[in-house]
N, C-alpha and C positions, 0 to 999 in steps of 0.2 A: 427535515434535516436536523441533526445535532451539530451545532456550530463547532467546527473542528478546532477552534481556538479555545473552546470552553468544555473540553471533554471531561474535566474534573467534575463538572456539574452532573455529568451523565453517570458517574460511578460513586459519587457521594450520596448517602441515602436521603438527605433532606431536600435536595434540589433536583428537579427534573427540568430539562430544557423544553419539553413539550413541543418539539419540532424545531426549536431554535430559529435563527434568522440567517438570511443570505447576505446581510450587509445592506439590503435595500429597505429603507424604512417606509413601508407602504401605509397609506391611509386605510382604515378598516371600515369606512363608510360603504354601504352596500350600493353598488352601481346597478344600472339596468341590464336586462338581458342583451347580449350582443345583437347588433342590428342585422348581422348577416345570417343568423340562424337561431332557432329555438331548440331547446333540448328535446330530443326524442330518444327514449331508452333503446339502446342497441343500434342506433344510427350514428355513424361517425363520419362527418365531413372531413376532407383532407386537412391534415395539420397545416399545410401551406396556407390555408385560408386565414390562419390566425397568427402566424409567426410574426414576431416583432411588433405586435399591436399591444401596447403596454399601458397599464394604469398610470404609471409615472415614467414617461419616456425620459431617457438620459439625453443630455445635450453634449455636443462637442466630440472629442476624441478620447479613446482609451489611453491612459497614461502608460500602459504596458505595451500595447500593440501599435499605438499611434494610428489606429484605424478609426474612421468615423463610426459612431454608434448608429446602428440601423433602425433604432426605435421610432415608431410612429404612435400617435395617440390612440389608445384603445381603453380597455377596461380590464378589471380582474377576471371577468367572465371570458374575455378573449384569451387571456393567459391560461386559464383553466382549460378552455376548449382545446388550445394547442396541446397541452400535456395529455389530455384525455385521448385525442386522436392519435398523437404520436405514440403513446403507450399501447393503445389497442393495435397499432400497426406493427410495432417493432419489439415489444416486450416479449421475452422468451416464453413466459407463462401467461400470455394475454387472455387465455380462456378462463383463468382463475381470478380475473379482475371483476370487482363489483362495479357496475356502472352507476355513477352518482351524478346528479344534476349539477353542472359547474356553477350555476347561479347561486347555489346554496352555500358556497364556501368562499367568503370574501378574503380569507387568508390562503393565498395560492400555495404556500409551502405546506400547510396542513392538507390541502387537496392532493398535492403531489405525494405526500407521505402515505396516502390511502391507495395510491395507484401501484400496488404490489400485492403479491399473493399472500394469503394468511396461512398457507399450508406449512406443515412441519416435516422435518426429516425423520428417519427411523429412530434417531437418538433423542427426538423431542425438540431439537433446535429449530429456529426459523429457517424455512427453506430459502428465503431471500433475506440475507443479512447484509446486503450490499447496496441498498437503495439510499442515495443521499444527494445533496446538492450543496453548492457553495457559490460565493460571489465570483462572478466571471473574471474580474480583474485579478483577484487573489489566485484563482486557478491558473490563469495565464502566467502570473509571476512565478508561481511555485513549479509548475510543470515545465516551463521553458527556461527558467533561470535559477530555480532552486531557492527563490527568495520568499521569506516570510518573517513576520514579526516574532521575535523570541529573544532569548538570552544565549542561545546556542547550546543549551544542555538538553539532550534528548532524555525523556523520562519514562519510567515504568512503575506502575503500582504493583508491588509484590503482594501487598495486602491493602484493599481499598475500603475497609471498614475499620473503625477503631478497635485496637490500636493499629493505625495505618503505618505502612512502610512504603515510602516513595524514594526510588533510587535514580541516580543518573546512570544511564546505560552507555552513553558515549557523548563526546563533546565535539562541536563543530570547530575546526581550526580557525583561529583569529577572532573568535566570537567573544562577547563580554564574559561568558563563563570561562573560556580558555585563558583570557587575560587575568582572571582572578584565580587561576590555577585550580579550578574545580576539575576533578577527575572522575573517571568511571568508578562506580561503586559508592560514591558519596551519597549520604542520606540527607534529604531535606526534611527537617523536623519542625520548622516554623517559618511563617511568612508574615512580615509586618506585625510582629508581636503576637500572632495567633498560633497556638499549638496545633500543628498539622496532625500529629499522631493521635490526639485524643479529642480535640474540639469538635463538637457535633451540633453546634447551634447554627441557625440560619445566618446570623450576622458574621459568625466566624468563617463559615464556608464561603460567603460572599467575598470576604477579605482574601481568603486563600485563592479563590478564582481570579480576582483582579490582579493579584501579584504573580501568580504562576503563568497566566495566559494573557499577555499584553496584546492590545489591538492596534498599537501604534509604536513608533520609535520614541525614545526619550522618556519612557515611563520608569521612574526609579522606585525600587522596592528593596526591602531588607529581608535577607534569607538567613535562617539559622541552619547551618550545614555541618553535618558530622562527616568528616573525611574518613576514608578507609583506615582502619587501625586506631582511630582516635576514640577516646572515651568521652570527650566533651565536644559540644558543637561550638562553632565560631559564627559571628554575625558578619555578613558580607552584603554590601549595598551594590546592586547592579542596575544599570539602565538598559532597557530593551532597545533593540536595534533591528534594522532590516537585515537579517542574517542570511547569508548564502549557504545552503546545504551543500556539503562536499560529498558526492555520492560514492566515491571510491577512495578508500583510505588504507593506510598501513601496507602499502605494496612492498613486499620483501621476499628475499630468498633465504631459506633456512637450510644450513648445511647439516646433513646427517651422514651416518656411516655408509648408508646405501644410496647416496645421491642427493641432489639438490631438490628441495621442495618449495614451490612457490606458494605465496599466501597473499590474499588481500581481502579486506572487508568491503562488501558491496551493499550499500544501504538503500538506494532508491533508483528505479528505472526511469529517471528523468532525463531531459534533453542533454544536460552537461555530461551525463554518464557515457555518451557515445565516444567523445574524445578521451575521457578519463579511462575507459576500459581499453580502448585502442592502445593508449600509452602504457597501461599496466601490462597488457599481454605482450607488447613489443619489448618492454623491459625484461620480463620473465623469459621470453624467447631468446633474448640476447644472453641470458645467464644459463641457458641450456638446462632448464629444470627437467626432472624426470617425472614429477607428480605435482598436482595442484590442489590446494585447499582454498575454497571460496567460502567466506563467512557471510551467510545469508540470514543469520538469526534475526536481524532487525529489518529485513527488506520486505516491505509489504506489497511491492509491485510497481506498476507504472506502464510505460510503453512496452507492448509485447514485441515490437520490432527490435528493441534493444536486447530483449532476452534471446531472440533469434540470432542477432549478431554475436552475442557472447557465446551461444552454443556453437556457432561456426568457429569462433576463435579458439574454443577448447578442442573441438574434434578435428577440424581441418577439412580440406577440400575432398580428399578421397572418401572420407566417411560420410560426408553430407551432400555430395553432388547429386542433384536430381531427387533428393529425399525430402519428405514432408517434415517440417518442424511442427506445424499445427494446422489442423483443418477446423475451420469455424462452422458450427451448425446453428442456424437461426431457427425461428419458430416455423411451424408447418405451412405458413403462408409463403415461405421463401425457401423451398427445398433446393433450388439451383442458383439462386441469385442473392447477392448481398443487398439487403433492403436499404442500406445507408448509402453505399457508393453506386449501386445499380449494376455493378460488375458481376459477371458469372462467378459462381463459387468455385474456387480452385484452391488447392492446398497452399498454405504459407510456406515458403522455402526457408532454408537456412541462409541467412543473408551474409554474403562475403564482401559487402561494400557499405559505405556510409549513406545515410538517407538525408543528410543535411541537418540533423538535429543540432550538432555542434562541430561536425566535420564537413568539409565540402562534399556535396553530393557526388557519389561515385568513387570516393576514395577507397582504395583496396584495403582490406583489413588483414592483419597478421593472424597467424594461427599456431597453436602448440602441437597439434596432431596427437592428442592424447586419447587413449582408449578407456581411460577411467578418470573420474574426478571425485574428490571428497568435498561434501557440502556440510557446513555447520548450520543447523536449523534450530528454530524455536517456534513458539506459538505465533510469533509475529511474522514468520516466513509465509508469504501469501501470494496468490494470484500469479503475476508474471514470474515470480521466483519459482513457484511450483510448476509453471509452464516450462521454464528452463529445465528443471529436473525431468519432467515428463517427456519433453521433446528429445532430450539426449537418450533417455531409456528407450524411446521408440526406435532408435537406430542402433541399439545395443552398445552404446557407450555406458560402461558401468558407473553407476552413481553409488557412492558410499555415504550414507547419511549418519551424521554424528550430532546428537543433541536431543531435540524434542519433536513431537508431532507438529506438523505444519498446520496452517489454519484451515485448509480445505476449501479452495475457491477455484473450480475449473471454469469460471464464467468471466465474461468481459463485456465491454461496451464501448461505444463511441460517445464522447462527451457531446452534449447538446446545450447550446446557450440560447436563452431567450429572455429579453428584458432585464439584463443585468445579473441573471442567475444561470449557472451552468448545472445541468441535471445529468445524473448518472443512473441509468436503469438497465438491469441485466438484459442483454440482447442476444448473446450467443454463448454456446458451450464449446470448449476446445478439446479436441482429441489429437493424440499423437499418431505417428506412422503405423502403429499397431491398433489404431482405433480405440485406444483407452483414454478415458477422461473422467472416470467415475471415482473421483477422490474427494468427495464432499466432506468426509470425515478426516481428511488430511493424509499426507504420507507419514509413515512412522517407522523408526528403525526396528529391524527384526534380524534374527539369525538367518532367515530365509528370504530371498528376493523372489516374489511371485510375479513380477512384471506388472503388478497393479499397485495397490496401496502399501504393501509391505516392501520395504527397501532394506537391503542388507546394511547393517550398521549397529550403532550403540546408543542407548539412551543415557544421556549425561546432563546433569543439572548445569544451569548457567553459573558462571564463576565471576562474581563481582569484585573479587579481591585482586584480580589481575587485569591489566589493560588488554584490549583486543590485539591479537598478533603476538602476544608473549607466548613462547613455546610451552610454558608451564600452565597457561590458562587451561582450565579443565577440558573444554571441548576441543581446542586445538591439540592439546596433549594427547587426548584420546584418539584423534585422527592420526597423529604421528605414531602412536603405539599400534593402532590397527594396521597401518601401512607396514610396519616392521614385522608384526606377529600374526596378522590375519584374524585376530580375535580382539574382543573388547578388553580394556583394562579392568581388573577386578572380576566381578561376576558378569559373564556374557549374557546377552539376551538370548533366551532359548525358546524353541517352539516356533510354530508358523502362525500363531495368532498374536494379535496385539496384546502385549503383556499387561496383566492387571496388577495394580499395586506398585508399579515401577515407573509410571508416567510422572514426570516432574512438572511443576507449576512455574511457568515463566512470569506469571502476573499479567498485567494489562499494559501494553505499550501505548503511550499517549502520542501517537502520530495523527495528523489529519487524515480523515477518511480517504482523501484522494491519493494518499501514499500507501493505501492498502487495497489497491485495485489493479485491474488490467485494462489498459486503454489501447484502442486502435487509433491510428492517425489516418487522415484523409490523403 
């Protein structure tokens, strides 16, 4: 794993995390072979034989879930054996795993990092870019409540080597950054006296890491920030806090000459989004909008069920009844059965009710009954966000894509916790009602919608000079223009192939790995 709170180290050239840490400080002394089994290449005892047998068992209850920790005394070999057998059973590309002796890897996280395919895609990228782990309590806090240690300013590297450019892409309401009036588009040019733009020393990078990515509340650091339109930076002292991510922001109705257009920015498919999306759709329904723009440019994913709920709330009952939102396809050991739940494989429907994430289970959801939707996308639009687009296109709801090529992740997983670490390993591929799911290079705007990776729409660069939801912000303005004219503003994308030379660079969004994923719930 690359520690999600230290992603700066992953993109600066002098520091590599080497797998990072899960938040559990394990001894590296070599323990003996597990008493229950000795390694035999190609022989995999059931993962259940090793679960919760921990080198350093936790005591007491989780402060997040208030549940007793299930840990019992074991060894790192037990932990590695669990991961080895679990991966061989459920990993989508299990045939491509190299079998390694668990006793030879006293660092369990390093062992986990090896339990993935080394294959490449046709473009030369890693076939599996989605393999990671994180501290189990941190995962529970983030996925269930949107809580993490930060200043509340979400960041993206526009350029990650000197001269670097690090921008604030949006701010969490009520956070330390919001209280300091830091806004979208602000540049961070220094931290604790270190020049972020040019410093490339190990000591300097360590200082930048400590300041930008706190691991507790109450850590005070000084930031040199250049606000939009300013020629000089100002120094601001902020203290980190346990910030709550607000997944749905800027819900509004835009009046146009041809009707009302709804807009909201949807940033994360986390549990609080269930009630937030219900409220947003109900508000827009009450305002009788005729079109909808959903800003997904910074939405890396989360619960697939929430994507299904939102798809229903866009399209409505008549368009979605008895239709497939997504069909999961597991490895060839499980052609008809879900290996995680044991249930028979059946298509995931469009969900018209709440699942209890943040609304009472069974609560009916509102709908807009729209036959098309505009989505604003970027390179950070990933996983569950792409499944939303794919699921709607599968039932012929027109998706108009404005912005940049999405990340390309038609895969998902069930989280698996063991001994204080939660692991995420690709377990299924998702396809829509038309059996399409091959978008590993992302969805991209094109003049022609081919029902596959090419989506009708416009390539538009991100606009850091305006707040999200401002009608003159470039991507939203392009969506409104397209709605009125049926073409892109300026030079339209032409041809049926992905255009060369016109793809824009959104940089690298610095969100935790877990917010760039598709999760299933039990």
